[in-house]
C-alpha atoms as an extended CHARMM CRD file, in Angstrom:
* protein
*
       103  EXT
         1         1  MET       CA             95.3800000000      104.8920000000       85.4540000000  PROA      1               0.0000000000
         2         2  ASP       CA             96.8060000000      105.3470000000       88.7270000000  PROA      2               0.0000000000
         3         3  PRO       CA             99.9820000000      103.0500000000       88.5650000000  PROA      3               0.0000000000
         4         4  GLU       CA             99.2890000000      102.1220000000       92.4760000000  PROA      4               0.0000000000
         5         5  SER       CA             95.7010000000      101.2710000000       91.7680000000  PROA      5               0.0000000000
         6         6  THR       CA             94.5140000000       97.5060000000       92.2460000000  PROA      6               0.0000000000
         7         7  SER       CA             92.9700000000       97.9980000000       88.6260000000  PROA      7               0.0000000000
         8         8  VAL       CA             96.5970000000       97.5440000000       87.3080000000  PROA      8               0.0000000000
         9         9  GLU       CA             96.7830000000       94.2320000000       87.6000000000  PROA      9               0.0000000000
        10        10  ALA       CA             93.2730000000       93.6470000000       86.3690000000  PROA      10              0.0000000000
        11        11  ARG       CA             94.1000000000       95.8900000000       83.3440000000  PROA      11              0.0000000000
        12        12  ALA       CA             97.6010000000       93.6170000000       82.6230000000  PROA      12              0.0000000000
        13        13  HSD       CA             95.6870000000       90.4180000000       82.9370000000  PROA      13              0.0000000000
        14        14  GLY       CA             92.1420000000       90.9490000000       81.7050000000  PROA      14              0.0000000000
        15        15  LEU       CA             92.4870000000       93.0220000000       78.6720000000  PROA      15              0.0000000000
        16        16  PHE       CA             94.9110000000       93.0550000000       75.5500000000  PROA      16              0.0000000000
        17        17  THR       CA             97.6610000000       95.0120000000       76.4190000000  PROA      17              0.0000000000
        18        18  ALA       CA            101.3590000000       95.0940000000       74.9400000000  PROA      18              0.0000000000
        19        19  ASN       CA            102.5980000000       93.4960000000       78.3330000000  PROA      19              0.0000000000
        20        20  GLU       CA            100.4670000000       91.2510000000       80.7240000000  PROA      20              0.0000000000
        21        21  ASN       CA            102.9680000000       91.6750000000       83.5070000000  PROA      21              0.0000000000
        22        22  PRO       CA            101.4610000000       94.0960000000       86.1060000000  PROA      22              0.0000000000
        23        23  ALA       CA            104.8390000000       95.2390000000       87.3150000000  PROA      23              0.0000000000
        24        24  ALA       CA            105.8250000000       96.2860000000       83.6630000000  PROA      24              0.0000000000
        25        25  LEU       CA            102.5610000000       97.9180000000       83.1710000000  PROA      25              0.0000000000
        26        26  GLN       CA            103.1150000000      100.1530000000       86.6150000000  PROA      26              0.0000000000
        27        27  GLY       CA            106.4620000000      101.1130000000       85.0650000000  PROA      27              0.0000000000
        28        28  ASP       CA            104.8860000000      101.9750000000       81.6800000000  PROA      28              0.0000000000
        29        29  ILE       CA            102.3550000000      104.0010000000       83.5620000000  PROA      29              0.0000000000
        30        30  ARG       CA            105.1090000000      105.6480000000       85.8660000000  PROA      30              0.0000000000
        31        31  ARG       CA            107.3160000000      106.4700000000       82.9240000000  PROA      31              0.0000000000
        32        32  ALA       CA            104.3650000000      108.1470000000       81.0050000000  PROA      32              0.0000000000
        33        33  LEU       CA            103.5110000000      110.1440000000       84.1400000000  PROA      33              0.0000000000
        34        34  SER       CA            107.0900000000      111.2540000000       84.4190000000  PROA      34              0.0000000000
        35        35  ARG       CA            107.4210000000      112.3270000000       80.9250000000  PROA      35              0.0000000000
        36        36  ILE       CA            104.2860000000      114.2000000000       81.2610000000  PROA      36              0.0000000000
        37        37  GLY       CA            105.3050000000      115.8530000000       84.6270000000  PROA      37              0.0000000000
        38        38  GLU       CA            108.3170000000      117.0560000000       82.4940000000  PROA      38              0.0000000000
        39        39  MET       CA            106.2050000000      118.6780000000       80.0980000000  PROA      39              0.0000000000
        40        40  GLN       CA            104.2160000000      120.4480000000       83.0670000000  PROA      40              0.0000000000
        41        41  GLN       CA            107.4370000000      121.8340000000       84.2580000000  PROA      41              0.0000000000
        42        42  ALA       CA            108.3160000000      123.2590000000       81.0960000000  PROA      42              0.0000000000
        43        43  PHE       CA            104.9310000000      124.6360000000       80.1760000000  PROA      43              0.0000000000
        44        44  ASN       CA            103.6360000000      125.5570000000       83.8080000000  PROA      44              0.0000000000
        45        45  GLU       CA             99.8570000000      125.5630000000       83.6520000000  PROA      45              0.0000000000
        46        46  LEU       CA             99.4560000000      124.5520000000       80.1540000000  PROA      46              0.0000000000
        47        47  VAL       CA             99.5870000000      120.4560000000       80.6640000000  PROA      47              0.0000000000
        48        48  GLU       CA             97.3460000000      118.8070000000       83.4250000000  PROA      48              0.0000000000
        49        49  VAL       CA             96.9700000000      114.9430000000       84.0930000000  PROA      49              0.0000000000
        50        50  ARG       CA             94.5850000000      113.0310000000       85.8160000000  PROA      50              0.0000000000
        51        51  VAL       CA             94.5840000000      109.4560000000       86.9170000000  PROA      51              0.0000000000
        52        52  THR       CA             92.0030000000      107.0200000000       88.1200000000  PROA      52              0.0000000000
        53        53  SER       CA             91.7950000000      103.9350000000       90.2090000000  PROA      53              0.0000000000
        54        54  TYR       CA             89.4130000000      102.1950000000       87.6150000000  PROA      54              0.0000000000
        55        55  ILE       CA             90.0560000000      100.9250000000       84.2900000000  PROA      55              0.0000000000
        56        56  PRO       CA             88.7310000000      103.5570000000       81.7270000000  PROA      56              0.0000000000
        57        57  SER       CA             86.7820000000      102.9310000000       78.8850000000  PROA      57              0.0000000000
        58        58  TYR       CA             88.1850000000      105.9290000000       77.0310000000  PROA      58              0.0000000000
        59        59  GLY       CA             91.0770000000      108.1390000000       76.8980000000  PROA      59              0.0000000000
        60        60  LEU       CA             90.9200000000      111.9730000000       76.2530000000  PROA      60              0.0000000000
        61        61  ILE       CA             93.2330000000      114.7150000000       74.8940000000  PROA      61              0.0000000000
        62        62  LEU       CA             91.9170000000      118.2900000000       75.4060000000  PROA      62              0.0000000000
        63        63  ILE       CA             93.6110000000      120.6990000000       73.0030000000  PROA      63              0.0000000000
        64        64  ASP       CA             93.0570000000      124.4070000000       73.9540000000  PROA      64              0.0000000000
        65        65  PRO       CA             90.5550000000      124.0170000000       76.6330000000  PROA      65              0.0000000000
        66        66  ASP       CA             90.1310000000      127.8820000000       77.3540000000  PROA      66              0.0000000000
        67        67  ASP       CA             89.7440000000      128.5170000000       73.5610000000  PROA      67              0.0000000000
        68        68  GLY       CA             86.7290000000      128.9290000000       71.5550000000  PROA      68              0.0000000000
        69        69  ASP       CA             88.2590000000      126.3880000000       69.1180000000  PROA      69              0.0000000000
        70        70  SER       CA             88.7650000000      123.6870000000       71.6960000000  PROA      70              0.0000000000
        71        71  THR       CA             88.9360000000      120.2300000000       70.5370000000  PROA      71              0.0000000000
        72        72  ILE       CA             88.6880000000      116.8920000000       72.4640000000  PROA      72              0.0000000000
        73        73  ILE       CA             90.3160000000      113.7420000000       70.8620000000  PROA      73              0.0000000000
        74        74  VAL       CA             88.3900000000      110.6570000000       72.1170000000  PROA      74              0.0000000000
        75        75  GLU       CA             90.2220000000      107.0650000000       71.8390000000  PROA      75              0.0000000000
        76        76  LEU       CA             87.6370000000      104.4070000000       72.8830000000  PROA      76              0.0000000000
        77        77  TYR       CA             89.1850000000      101.3510000000       74.8480000000  PROA      77              0.0000000000
        78        78  PRO       CA             86.8310000000       98.2720000000       73.5270000000  PROA      78              0.0000000000
        79        79  TYR       CA             87.8320000000       94.8100000000       74.9440000000  PROA      79              0.0000000000
        80        80  MET       CA             90.6060000000       93.0240000000       72.8460000000  PROA      80              0.0000000000
        81        81  LEU       CA             91.4810000000       95.6940000000       70.3180000000  PROA      81              0.0000000000
        82        82  THR       CA             94.8860000000       97.1270000000       69.8430000000  PROA      82              0.0000000000
        83        83  SER       CA             95.5060000000      100.9430000000       69.3990000000  PROA      83              0.0000000000
        84        84  SER       CA             95.3500000000      101.0550000000       65.7300000000  PROA      84              0.0000000000
        85        85  ASP       CA             91.9890000000       99.1700000000       65.6830000000  PROA      85              0.0000000000
        86        86  ARG       CA             90.4330000000      101.5490000000       68.3280000000  PROA      86              0.0000000000
        87        87  ALA       CA             87.9980000000      104.2810000000       67.2780000000  PROA      87              0.0000000000
        88        88  HSD       CA             89.3930000000      107.6540000000       67.5800000000  PROA      88              0.0000000000
        89        89  PHE       CA             87.5790000000      110.7130000000       66.9900000000  PROA      89              0.0000000000
        90        90  GLU       CA             87.5480000000      114.5020000000       67.4620000000  PROA      90              0.0000000000
        91        91  ILE       CA             84.6430000000      116.6100000000       69.1420000000  PROA      91              0.0000000000
        92        92  THR       CA             84.7850000000      120.3430000000       68.8750000000  PROA      92              0.0000000000
        93        93  ARG       CA             82.8340000000      123.0760000000       70.6320000000  PROA      93              0.0000000000
        94        94  ARG       CA             80.1540000000      123.0590000000       67.9940000000  PROA      94              0.0000000000
        95        95  ASP       CA             79.2960000000      119.6230000000       68.7680000000  PROA      95              0.0000000000
        96        96  THR       CA             77.8770000000      121.0250000000       72.1010000000  PROA      96              0.0000000000
        97        97  ARG       CA             76.0800000000      118.0490000000       73.5200000000  PROA      97              0.0000000000
        98        98  TRP       CA             79.0180000000      115.7490000000       73.0760000000  PROA      98              0.0000000000
        99        99  PHE       CA             81.7570000000      118.1270000000       74.0310000000  PROA      99              0.0000000000
       100       100  LEU       CA             80.1880000000      118.7340000000       77.2080000000  PROA      100             0.0000000000
       101       101  HSD       CA             79.7040000000      114.9090000000       77.8510000000  PROA      101             0.0000000000
       102       102  PHE       CA             83.3030000000      114.1490000000       77.1940000000  PROA      102             0.0000000000
       103       103  LEU       CA             84.4620000000      117.4220000000       79.0130000000  PROA      103             0.0000000000
């Protein structure tokens, strides 16, 4: 999520998070983006991050996007569930319909 988005406050107050303070959540997001930025510098074009201005319903990790064995790890963000209780699943290119849906 874009740390400058107005959605950060809604996310902090309206959904179950580790911290209900919008400023603290902004800080958490900025620190995560900074760490990812360090990975981008170390691995050039192998790391990409995108942010959104709305509260996402799921998160993605795309592994080896240009490889025939690409995998997408999806984490659903349902209301009021902690990370350990959320559904996580992997989709490979063999699952063509869903792979393209999440890609």
